[in-house]
C-alpha positions in Angstrom: -8.2 79.0 143.1 -10.7 76.8 144.1 -13.3 75.4 140.9 -16.7 73.6 141.2 -16.7 69.6 139.5 -20.3 68.1 139.0 -19.8 65.0 138.7 -22.3 62.1 137.3 -22.3 57.9 137.8 -24.7 56.1 137.5 -27.5 55.5 139.8 -27.2 52.0 140.8 -23.5 52.6 141.8 -25.5 54.1 145.0 -27.8 53.7 146.6 -27.7 56.8 149.6 -26.3 60.6 149.6 -23.2 58.9 151.6 -22.5 56.3 149.4 -22.2 58.5 146.1 -20.4 61.3 147.7 -17.9 58.3 149.2 -18.0 56.9 145.9 -17.0 60.2 143.8 -14.7 60.8 146.9 -12.9 57.5 146.0 -13.1 57.3 142.5 -11.9 60.9 141.8 -8.8 59.8 144.2 -8.2 56.7 142.6 -8.6 57.6 139.3 -5.4 60.2 139.9 -7.6 63.4 139.7 -4.6 65.0 142.2 -1.7 64.2 140.5 -1.8 60.4 140.1 -1.6 58.2 137.3 -5.2 56.8 136.1 -8.0 59.3 133.9 -6.3 62.5 134.8 -3.1 62.3 134.2 -2.4 66.2 133.8 -2.5 67.6 137.6 -6.2 69.0 137.3 -6.5 69.5 141.4 -4.2 69.4 144.2 -6.3 69.2 146.8 -10.9 69.1 146.5 -13.8 67.7 148.8 -17.1 67.0 148.5 -19.4 70.2 148.1 -16.6 72.3 150.0 -17.6 76.0 149.1 -20.4 75.1 147.0 -22.1 72.6 148.9 -25.5 72.9 149.8 -25.5 74.4 145.6 -28.0 71.9 144.6 -30.4 72.6 147.2 -30.2 76.5 146.4 -31.1 75.2 142.6 -33.8 73.2 143.5 -36.7 73.1 147.1 -34.2 75.9 148.4 -34.5 78.9 146.2 -37.3 80.6 148.0 -34.9 79.8 151.2 -31.9 81.6 149.2 -33.8 84.7 148.2 -35.2 85.3 151.3 -31.1 84.9 152.9 -29.7 87.5 150.3 -32.6 89.4 150.1 -31.8 89.7 154.6 -28.0 89.7 154.2 -28.6 92.9 152.1 -30.5 94.5 154.2 -28.0 94.6 156.9 -25.3 94.7 155.0 -24.3 91.1 157.0 -22.8 88.0 154.9 -23.4 85.0 157.2 -21.8 82.2 155.6 -18.5 82.9 154.6 -17.4 86.0 156.1 -15.5 86.7 159.3 -16.7 91.0 160.9 -14.0 92.7 163.3 -16.5 94.6 163.8 -18.5 93.4 167.1 -21.5 95.1 166.3 -21.7 92.9 162.6 -20.1 90.3 164.9 -23.7 90.0 167.0 -25.8 90.9 163.7 -24.1 88.1 161.9 -25.2 85.4 164.8 -28.5 86.9 165.4 -29.2 86.1 161.6 -27.1 82.6 161.1 -29.5 81.8 164.0 -32.6 82.8 162.1 -31.2 81.1 158.6 -30.7 77.7 160.3 -34.4 78.2 162.1 -36.0 78.8 158.0 -33.8 76.1 156.6 -34.8 73.4 159.2 -39.0 74.8 158.9 -38.1 74.0 155.1 -36.2 71.6 154.4 -37.1 68.1 153.1 -36.7 65.8 155.8 -33.6 64.2 154.7 -31.9 67.4 154.7 -32.7 68.7 158.0 -30.3 69.5 160.8 -27.7 70.2 158.3 -25.9 73.6 159.0 -26.4 76.4 157.4 -23.2 77.4 158.4 -20.8 74.8 156.4 -18.0 72.7 157.6 -16.2 73.8 154.0 -13.4 71.0 154.7 -15.7 68.4 155.5 -13.9 65.6 153.2 -17.5 63.7 152.3 -19.4 67.0 152.3 -23.2 66.8 153.2 -26.7 64.8 152.7 -27.4 68.0 149.8 -24.0 67.4 148.1 -25.3 64.7 146.0 -28.8 64.5 144.2 -30.5 61.7 142.4 -30.5 63.5 138.8 -34.0 65.7 138.1 -34.7 67.3 135.5 -34.7 70.6 137.3 -31.2 70.0 137.7 -30.0 68.9 134.2 -32.0 72.1 133.1 -30.1 74.4 135.6 -26.2 73.0 135.4 -25.5 70.1 133.3 -27.7 70.7 129.8 -24.3 73.4 128.4 -22.6 69.7 128.8 -24.4 68.2 126.5 -22.9 65.6 124.6 -19.3 65.2 126.4 -18.6 62.9 128.6 -15.9 65.6 129.9 -14.9 68.7 130.0 -13.2 71.8 132.8 -16.8 71.6 134.9 -17.9 68.5 134.1 -17.2 64.3 134.7 -19.2 61.6 134.0 -17.7 58.4 135.8 -19.3 56.2 132.7 -18.4 58.0 130.1 -21.4 58.7 128.9 -22.4 61.7 127.2 -24.4 64.3 128.9 -28.2 64.1 127.3 -31.4 64.2 129.1 -31.4 60.6 129.2 -29.7 60.8 132.3 -32.8 62.3 134.1 -33.5 59.7 136.9 -30.4 57.2 135.7 -28.1 59.2 137.2 -26.4 60.9 140.7 -25.0 64.7 140.7 -22.2 65.2 143.0 -20.4 67.9 143.7 -16.8 68.4 144.3 -15.0 71.8 145.6 -11.3 71.6 144.2 -7.6 73.1 144.0 -5.3 74.5 141.5 
């Protein structure tokens, strides 16, 4: 089963999204997330990547809300899912290709400069994920996904690499990175 882990850590540890994603990958590997010795000794995962099936999740919670609404509505209208689906029917394949192109153009026209060019249909096995799989923690992201972990440094779906309890004081001082892991 694939699960999502949200990882936070002090922003001074990484200067860029790539640095942040690399830091989390190395920390999870080095601290025994996949059945090795270290912080996690209970064999939480047998495999993980940054982003993975949840690549783009942070964008969809922030700047890409309208983009996500357009995609969802358009897919429903055409009864065709673009990302994560494969159809044997040639007509559906044609619609899927057309929509994929349309969604990529929409992504590129609305994305912040740092995210332009990220493929809408992503490689879910790309080990280090994509630029928007790590973001500095904002109030919007905190309120959307971290508030439920308040008062804890670690839970089933969140871990702070600095062992800090989740609180609003993290806003602006922590990176937030999305991890896809398999158990």
